[in-house]
Structure formats: structure tokens, C-alpha cells
C-alpha positions as CSV (number, residue, x, y, z in Angstrom):
1,M,94.0,82.2,168.1
2,A,94.2,78.7,166.5
3,R,94.5,78.5,162.4
4,T,91.5,77.3,160.7
5,T,92.4,74.8,158.2
6,R,90.6,75.5,154.4
7,R,89.2,72.3,155.0
8,K,88.1,73.3,158.4
9,F,86.5,75.8,157.0
10,L,84.8,74.4,154.6
11,Q,83.1,71.5,156.6
12,T,82.2,74.4,159.4
13,T,80.2,76.3,157.1
14,A,78.5,74.1,155.3
15,A,77.3,72.5,158.3
16,A,75.8,75.9,158.9
17,G,74.7,76.2,155.7
18,V,72.9,72.6,155.6
19,G,70.0,74.5,157.4
20,F,68.6,76.1,154.6
21,W,67.8,73.2,152.6
22,V,67.4,70.5,155.5
23,A,65.9,71.5,158.4
24,G,62.8,73.8,158.8
25,G,59.4,72.4,157.7
26,V,57.0,71.1,159.4
27,A,56.7,69.1,161.9
28,P,53.4,67.1,161.9
29,K,50.8,67.3,164.1
30,R,51.0,63.5,165.1
31,S,53.5,61.2,164.9
32,F,52.7,57.3,164.5
33,A,54.6,55.0,166.2
34,A,57.0,53.0,165.4
35,N,55.2,49.8,164.7
36,E,52.1,51.6,163.6
37,T,50.5,50.9,160.3
38,I,50.2,54.0,158.3
39,N,46.9,53.6,156.1
40,F,47.6,54.7,152.5
41,A,45.4,56.4,149.3
42,C,47.5,56.7,146.2
43,V,46.1,59.3,143.2
44,G,47.4,57.6,140.0
45,V,48.7,54.3,140.2
46,G,49.9,54.2,136.2
47,G,53.8,55.4,135.1
48,K,55.3,57.0,137.5
49,G,52.4,56.1,140.1
50,R,53.1,52.7,139.9
51,S,56.7,53.2,141.6
52,D,55.5,55.5,144.2
53,S,51.9,53.4,144.8
54,R,54.5,50.1,145.3
55,D,56.6,52.2,147.9
56,A,53.9,53.0,150.0
57,A,53.2,49.6,149.8
58,R,56.7,48.9,151.3
59,H,55.4,50.9,154.2
60,G,51.9,50.1,155.3
61,N,48.6,49.3,153.7
62,I,47.2,50.7,150.6
63,V,43.3,51.2,151.5
64,A,42.1,53.2,148.1
65,I,43.6,53.4,145.0
66,C,42.5,56.3,142.1
67,D,43.5,56.3,138.4
68,C,41.2,57.7,135.6
69,D,42.1,54.2,133.7
70,E,40.5,51.3,134.4
71,N,42.6,49.0,133.1
72,T,45.6,50.6,135.1
73,L,43.0,50.3,138.6
74,N,42.7,46.9,138.1
75,K,46.3,46.3,137.4
76,A,47.4,47.9,140.6
77,A,44.3,46.4,142.0
78,A,45.6,42.9,141.9
79,G,48.5,43.5,144.5
80,F,46.8,45.6,146.6
81,K,44.3,43.0,148.4
82,G,41.5,44.6,149.6
83,A,42.3,48.6,148.5
84,Q,38.4,49.9,147.0
85,K,38.8,51.9,143.6
86,F,38.1,55.2,142.4
87,F,38.0,57.1,139.1
88,D,37.5,60.2,141.1
89,Y,39.8,61.7,144.0
90,R,37.0,64.1,145.5
91,K,34.5,60.9,145.7
92,M,37.5,58.6,146.9
93,F,38.4,61.6,150.0
94,D,34.4,61.8,150.5
95,E,34.1,57.5,151.2
96,V,37.0,56.6,152.7
97,G,38.8,59.9,153.7
98,K,38.5,58.9,157.0
99,S,40.3,55.7,156.8
100,I,42.6,57.4,155.3
101,D,46.5,58.7,157.1
102,A,48.7,59.9,153.8
103,V,48.4,60.4,149.9
104,T,50.5,59.7,147.3
105,V,49.3,62.1,144.2
106,S,51.4,61.3,140.6
107,T,49.1,62.6,138.0
108,P,49.4,65.0,135.3
109,D,50.2,68.0,136.7
110,H,47.1,70.1,135.9
111,N,45.3,67.6,139.3
112,H,48.1,67.6,141.4
113,A,46.9,71.0,143.4
114,P,43.3,69.9,143.7
115,A,44.3,66.9,144.9
116,A,46.7,66.9,147.4
117,I,45.0,69.6,148.7
118,R,41.9,68.4,149.4
119,A,44.3,65.4,151.3
120,M,46.0,67.8,153.2
121,K,42.7,69.9,154.6
122,L,41.5,66.0,155.6
123,G,44.7,66.1,158.1
124,K,46.5,63.8,155.2
125,H,50.2,63.8,155.1
126,C,50.9,64.2,151.7
127,F,54.0,63.0,149.0
128,T,53.0,64.7,145.6
129,Q,54.8,64.0,142.1
130,K,56.8,66.9,140.8
131,P,56.5,69.2,139.5
132,L,54.6,70.0,142.4
133,T,52.0,71.8,141.0
134,H,50.4,73.5,137.5
135,T,50.8,77.6,138.7
136,I,52.8,79.3,141.0
137,Y,49.8,80.4,143.3
138,E,49.3,76.6,143.6
139,A,52.8,76.2,144.8
140,R,52.5,78.6,147.3
141,R,49.0,77.7,148.2
142,M,50.2,74.0,148.7
143,G,53.5,75.2,151.1
144,E,50.9,77.6,153.4
145,V,48.2,74.5,153.5
146,A,51.0,71.9,154.8
147,R,51.9,74.4,157.6
148,E,48.5,75.2,158.4
149,M,47.6,71.4,158.8
150,K,50.2,70.6,160.8
151,V,50.6,67.5,158.1
152,A,54.3,66.3,156.9
153,T,55.0,66.6,153.1
154,E,57.3,65.4,150.5
155,M,58.1,66.5,146.1
156,G,59.4,63.6,144.4
157,N,62.4,64.7,143.1
158,Q,64.0,62.0,143.8
159,G,67.6,63.1,143.4
160,T,66.4,65.4,146.3
161,A,68.2,62.9,148.6
162,N,71.2,61.8,146.6
163,N,74.3,62.6,148.9
164,D,76.3,63.5,146.1
165,L,73.7,66.2,145.7
166,R,74.4,67.1,148.8
167,K,77.8,67.1,149.3
168,S,77.8,69.6,146.0
169,A,75.5,71.9,147.3
170,A,77.3,71.6,151.3
171,F,80.6,72.2,149.2
172,V,78.9,75.6,147.5
173,Q,77.4,77.1,150.7
174,G,80.8,75.8,152.0
175,G,82.5,78.6,149.8
176,G,83.8,76.6,148.2
177,L,82.8,78.1,144.7
178,G,83.7,81.8,146.1
179,D,81.0,84.2,144.6
180,V,79.1,82.6,142.2
181,K,77.3,84.8,140.0
182,E,76.0,82.8,136.6
183,V,74.4,79.2,136.4
184,H,73.4,77.1,133.7
185,V,71.1,74.4,133.0
186,W,70.3,72.4,130.7
187,T,67.8,69.4,129.6
188,N,67.4,66.9,127.0
189,R,63.6,67.4,126.7
190,P,61.0,67.7,125.5
191,I,60.6,63.8,123.9
192,W,56.9,64.4,124.0
193,P,55.1,66.9,121.1
194,Q,55.4,70.3,121.5
195,G,55.6,73.6,119.2
196,L,51.6,72.3,117.6
197,G,48.6,73.8,117.7
198,R,45.3,71.6,119.0
199,P,43.7,69.3,116.2
200,E,40.4,69.1,115.0
201,G,38.1,66.5,115.6
202,E,36.9,64.1,118.7
203,D,37.7,60.5,118.3
204,P,35.7,58.0,120.9
205,V,37.3,57.9,124.2
206,P,38.6,54.5,124.8
207,E,36.9,51.9,126.7
208,G,37.6,52.1,130.6
209,V,39.0,55.5,130.4
210,N,36.6,57.9,132.4
211,W,38.1,61.6,131.0
212,E,35.6,63.2,133.0
213,S,38.3,62.2,135.6
214,W,41.2,62.7,134.0
215,I,40.4,66.5,132.7
216,G,39.6,67.5,136.3
217,P,39.8,70.9,137.1
218,A,41.2,71.5,133.3
219,P,38.6,73.0,130.4
220,M,36.9,70.1,128.9
221,R,37.3,69.3,125.1
222,P,37.2,66.6,123.2
223,F,39.1,63.0,123.4
224,K,41.6,62.7,120.7
225,G,43.4,59.5,120.1
226,G,47.6,59.8,120.9
227,V,48.0,63.4,121.6
228,Y,47.1,63.8,125.5
229,H,46.5,60.3,127.7
230,P,48.6,58.9,129.0
231,F,51.6,60.6,128.0
232,K,51.8,63.9,125.5
233,W,50.1,65.8,128.3
234,R,53.4,67.2,129.3
235,G,53.5,69.4,126.1
236,W,50.3,71.3,126.6
237,W,49.8,74.5,128.4
238,D,46.1,73.3,130.0
239,F,47.7,69.6,131.6
240,G,51.2,70.0,132.0
241,T,53.9,72.2,132.7
242,G,56.6,71.6,129.5
243,A,60.2,70.8,129.6
244,L,61.0,73.1,132.1
245,G,58.7,72.2,134.5
246,D,59.0,68.2,134.1
247,M,63.4,68.3,134.3
248,A,64.0,71.2,136.5
249,C,62.6,70.5,140.0
250,H,65.6,67.3,139.2
251,T,68.3,69.3,137.4
252,L,68.1,72.8,138.9
253,N,68.3,70.5,142.1
254,M,71.5,70.7,143.0
255,C,72.4,74.2,142.2
256,F,68.4,75.7,143.9
257,A,70.3,73.5,147.6
258,A,73.1,75.2,147.1
259,L,72.3,78.8,146.1
260,S,69.1,79.7,147.7
261,L,67.6,80.4,144.5
262,Q,64.2,81.9,144.8
263,D,62.6,84.5,144.1
264,P,63.9,85.9,141.2
265,I,63.3,89.3,140.0
266,S,62.9,89.3,136.5
267,V,62.8,86.3,133.6
268,Q,63.0,86.8,130.0
269,A,62.4,83.6,127.5
270,N,63.9,83.4,123.9
271,T,61.9,80.7,122.2
272,S,61.3,79.1,118.8
273,G,57.8,80.3,118.6
274,H,54.5,80.6,121.4
275,N,51.5,80.2,120.0
276,K,49.7,79.5,123.7
277,E,48.1,75.8,122.9
278,T,51.7,73.7,123.9
279,Y,55.1,74.8,125.3
280,P,57.5,76.0,122.1
281,A,60.0,73.6,120.9
282,W,62.6,74.7,122.3
283,S,63.2,77.7,125.0
284,V,66.2,79.6,126.0
285,I,65.1,81.1,129.3
286,T,66.9,83.9,131.7
287,F,66.1,84.7,135.3
288,E,68.1,87.2,137.2
289,Y,68.2,87.0,141.2
290,P,69.2,90.0,143.7
291,A,72.0,89.2,146.3
292,N,70.6,87.6,149.8
293,D,72.2,86.9,153.1
294,K,74.0,83.4,151.4
295,R,75.6,85.2,147.8
296,G,75.5,87.7,145.4
297,P,73.3,88.5,142.4
298,V,73.0,85.6,140.4
299,T,71.7,85.1,136.4
300,L,70.6,81.6,135.8
301,T,70.4,80.3,132.5
302,W,68.1,77.3,131.1
303,Y,67.8,75.6,127.8
304,D,65.6,73.2,126.6
305,G,64.8,71.3,123.1
306,G,68.4,70.9,121.7
307,K,69.7,74.1,123.5
308,L,73.0,74.2,125.0
309,P,75.4,76.3,127.1
310,P,78.4,77.7,125.4
311,E,81.3,74.8,125.6
312,E,84.3,76.8,126.3
313,L,82.2,76.6,129.7
314,I,82.9,72.9,130.1
315,K,86.7,73.9,129.1
316,G,88.8,71.6,131.2
317,S,86.7,69.4,132.2
318,K,87.4,65.9,131.9
319,E,84.3,64.7,129.4
320,Q,85.0,65.7,125.9
321,R,81.9,67.0,125.1
322,I,78.8,68.9,126.8
323,S,76.1,66.8,128.6
324,R,73.0,66.1,127.1
325,S,71.5,67.0,130.4
326,G,73.0,68.4,133.1
327,A,74.4,71.8,135.4
328,L,77.0,74.9,135.7
329,M,77.7,76.8,138.7
330,V,80.6,79.2,137.5
331,G,82.5,80.8,140.6
332,S,85.2,83.1,141.1
333,K,87.2,79.7,142.8
334,G,86.9,77.5,140.6
335,T,83.1,76.2,138.4
336,I,81.1,73.0,139.1
337,Y,80.2,70.8,136.1
338,A,77.1,68.1,136.5
339,P,76.0,66.3,133.6
340,G,72.7,64.0,134.0
341,D,69.5,65.1,134.3
342,Y,70.0,64.5,138.5
343,A,72.7,66.5,138.2
344,D,74.1,65.0,141.3
345,R,77.7,64.0,139.7
346,A,79.8,66.9,140.3
347,E,83.3,68.1,138.5
348,L,85.2,70.8,139.8
349,I,86.4,71.5,136.5
350,G,90.4,71.2,136.0
351,Q,90.7,69.6,140.1
352,G,88.7,66.7,140.0
353,G,86.3,65.3,142.9
354,L,85.1,67.7,145.3
355,P,86.4,67.6,148.8
356,D,84.5,66.3,151.9
357,V,82.9,68.3,153.9
358,E,80.0,67.5,155.7
359,Y,76.6,67.5,154.7
360,E,73.0,65.6,155.9
361,R,72.8,61.5,154.3
362,S,70.2,60.7,153.3
363,P,67.7,57.2,154.5
364,G,66.4,58.1,150.9
365,H,63.9,59.8,149.4
366,F,60.3,58.0,149.7
367,D,61.7,56.8,153.3
368,E,62.2,60.7,154.5
369,W,58.8,61.3,153.8
370,I,57.3,58.6,155.9
371,R,59.9,59.4,158.6
372,A,58.8,62.7,158.8
373,I,55.1,60.8,159.1
374,K,56.2,58.9,162.0
375,E,59.4,60.5,163.8
376,G,58.0,64.5,162.8
377,K,61.8,65.6,161.1
378,P,60.9,67.2,158.2
379,A,61.9,65.5,154.8
380,M,64.2,67.7,152.8
381,S,61.9,68.7,150.1
382,N,58.8,69.3,152.2
383,F,56.7,71.5,150.5
384,P,57.0,74.6,152.4
385,D,60.8,75.5,152.8
386,Y,61.4,73.7,149.8
387,A,59.5,72.0,147.5
388,G,57.3,75.2,146.9
389,P,59.7,77.8,146.1
390,L,61.5,75.5,143.9
391,T,58.2,74.9,142.2
392,E,57.2,78.9,141.9
393,T,60.9,79.6,141.1
394,I,60.7,76.8,138.1
395,L,57.3,77.8,136.9
396,L,57.6,81.8,136.7
397,G,60.4,80.7,133.2
398,N,57.0,79.6,131.9
399,L,55.3,83.1,132.4
400,A,58.0,84.0,130.4
401,V,57.7,81.4,127.8
402,W,53.6,82.7,128.1
403,A,55.0,86.2,126.6
404,A,57.0,85.1,124.0
405,P,55.9,85.7,120.5
406,E,54.5,83.6,118.1
407,A,57.7,83.6,115.9
408,E,61.4,83.1,117.1
409,Q,62.6,86.1,119.3
410,T,62.7,87.2,122.8
411,G,60.7,87.6,124.6
412,K,58.8,90.4,127.2
413,K,61.3,90.8,130.2
414,I,58.7,89.7,133.3
415,E,59.3,91.6,136.2
416,W,58.4,89.7,139.7
417,D,57.3,90.7,142.7
418,A,57.7,87.6,144.7
419,K,55.6,88.0,147.7
420,N,52.7,88.9,145.7
421,L,52.6,86.9,143.0
422,V,52.4,89.9,141.2
423,A,54.5,90.0,137.7
424,T,54.3,94.0,138.2
425,N,55.0,95.1,134.4
426,A,53.1,92.2,132.8
427,P,49.5,91.8,133.7
428,E,48.8,89.6,130.7
429,V,50.4,86.8,132.2
430,M,48.8,87.3,135.7
431,P,45.8,84.1,134.4
432,I,49.1,82.3,134.0
433,V,49.6,82.6,137.8
434,K,46.7,82.0,139.1
435,K,43.9,80.0,136.9
436,D,40.3,78.9,136.9
437,Y,39.1,76.0,137.6
438,R,36.1,73.7,136.2
439,K,33.4,74.3,138.1
440,G,33.0,71.1,140.9
441,W,36.5,71.3,140.8
442,E,37.7,74.7,142.2
443,L,40.6,74.8,144.4
444,E,39.7,77.5,146.9
445,K,36.3,76.3,148.3
446,I,38.7,73.7,149.3
447,A,42.0,76.0,149.9
448,E,39.6,78.5,152.6
449,A,37.4,76.0,153.8
């Protein structure tokens, strides 16, 4: 029998392992001809929505735009001639839904699922910014609706298309690190206020801001200048998902792809103290994963708010100090250190760069979604197979944060039944798994239609 070199072994096993995070997905029920124009609607056209709508315009025609801020809406409209303008995405879908083929959703987190599921239930292809949803239940439903409606989907975690990230994941899938039992992921976020109480009083809503549409499905509260809109919403439970929700879809992405890090069985958080209004100033969250058919059991530790993994974990690295954001995978054959928000510049500590392995190159992140619409090949970060499970995993960490005490200490270990979306020992966190919606914005009325 011919000998297999280590290089060939890694190439072969990596190519086989690629199936977890590239193949699969849902082929759309109708593909577009190569020269056929895609008509887009864009929900949210400020902030990240500015670049998402511009990406859409490169590939088709913008027929409708929606934003709660009239100033932002008018600026976008100047570049998208003929696009109809809306404050409320519900009204947009009602009035021009038949003219739309695909939708981008680039809003605060609490509006992601209500907007995206409405779009998909109308048969529209959907691109939604990270994190995919505000709650774990929404992430599960987003995947289910995408599969049911046979639409092309993608989440906006752009690093998924980075070829260095894909190479690192393929290397680990192919056995390059051996048995990986320990993963560390950290971020320099939050860069917005957290650990605060709700402010008292009310300020006048700025001219041109539709506060009703911005609040959307969340419980109504008074407008306060400089507190929520346009940026600081990320730190508030009613609107955002904190540092973990904002950045883990990027920084955990490579490790998730490499190790099939979905469906942990428990999660526990140590925080600066939690008041159930905003996320804590810092947190350290531990996820425990059982063995699966691709790897043994794994412990993942997440750090934010200035907390970092032990410095000795990067001993032997070419880096002098541990980075402000990054990821580490510690295996029986070595350690991968990948600094940066996207954890895509991987180093095999003590050995330099990673050896060559086979992996599927990306044409570009947004281009993958367009290819899925036109050719039927699912994007890597499609909702059912990748983005949904990744988001479920990440947001599980926030259940542990919710259960954390007000003072600085380690909170309750949450035991998790992923199949049924149930915290088996912590019924008190279930309203965070599946939340209530304000009247007129209910998710289930749309999702079950």
C-alpha cells in the first residue's frame, strides 16, 4: 500500500471536512439568468447599511429603501434614483413587495428577524447583518423559514469569505492541530457604554427621526438624546446583544468553522455585575461542548471589556504581547494564534505560517450571496447551516450573562438542551431565549403565515 505523506493527508482530510462549512444550504426555488437584473430593497441605509446597500447596487437595481432617520434616507435616495422611501419596513413590503427580489437588513439587532422573516415569507432572498438575530429562538426560526421558502441567504460576517480564515479552518479540520480541547476568543469591545441603568426623563425626538419605527418590536420607551440612536443601542438588552453578539460572529468565526462549535451543553459567565438593563462592562464566559463525530470535547472561553486570556498561551509566538482581539486554539500538536477582530491572520506558534491545505476560495462575501441567487450555490454563511447555528451558539453566552448576579462574581451554570432550545435548569432565562414582541410587530404572525 502506497504511503500517504502528511501534506497529502492534510489536503485530503481538509477537502473532506470543508463540507461542514461550505456545502449544504438551500438551493433557491428560482435562479436568475446571468444577465437578469435583481431588484433590491434595503432595510437600514446608514452605518453598515450604507455599504450593504452600495454592494446591492453593484449587482442590481435598488427599488426601495427604508430607514427610521429621514436625513439618512434622503442621503441614500440621492444615490439610488427612483428608489421609493419608507420609514416602516412593514409598509414597504405591503406596498412594493411584488417589485422586490432580494432584501438587505442592516438595522439594530432587535429588528433583524422581524424584517428578514417578513422578506423571506414573501419569497425574497435575504442578506442580514450580524449577529443574525436578537434571540436564540429567532436564529432557529430564520434558518427554518429560509429552508421552507427556498431562498438564498447570507449573514454579514464578512470574514467568512476570507481565504486565510478558510485555510486555517481547513488545516484544523484536517487534523493539523491534533486533538483540540481548548479555545479562547476575545475582543476589545465594548466601545459603547455598558453597565449602566436606564436614564430618567425624556428628550424631544429629533426632527426626521421616526421613533416608532426605530423601536419596532421592542417595548416602547422615551427617546433620550445620545443614549440609543444612532450607535449606543448595542449595549442595551432591548435593542442589542452586547460585545459578545456584536463581535463573536467575526472573532469566533474561524474556530467555529474549524471545530463545529455549535450546540454547547452548558455556559457560565463571570461579569462585572449585571442590572438587566445594559450588558455588563466586562464578561468572561465559558462554553462546554461535548464530543461529536469530528472532534473530542472542547471548552471555549470568551473575554470582553478588557479581559484577556493568560499571556503564557502565546509563549513562543512571534508577537510580543497578546492582541486586543483574537482567537487561540490549543491542540495536542500545536497552538494556532490568530490576532485581530476577524482572527484571520493565523500563526502556528513556534512554527510560523500554516502549511498549504486545500480549501474552497471565495469570490467575495456579498458576491457569494449574489451567486447563490443567480446560480443556486449556497453562500458559506447561509442561515440554515451556518449563520443560524453560529448565532444560536453566541447568544447562548448572553443567557449566562442574564443569569449573572448584580455584583462581580461567577453566575449560575446554564445547562442547555439545544434540540429543544431549553435551559433545563434555568427557567428564569427562557424569556431571553424567546421574547415577547410589541403589538403589531409580532414575529410568529409572520413566521407561521
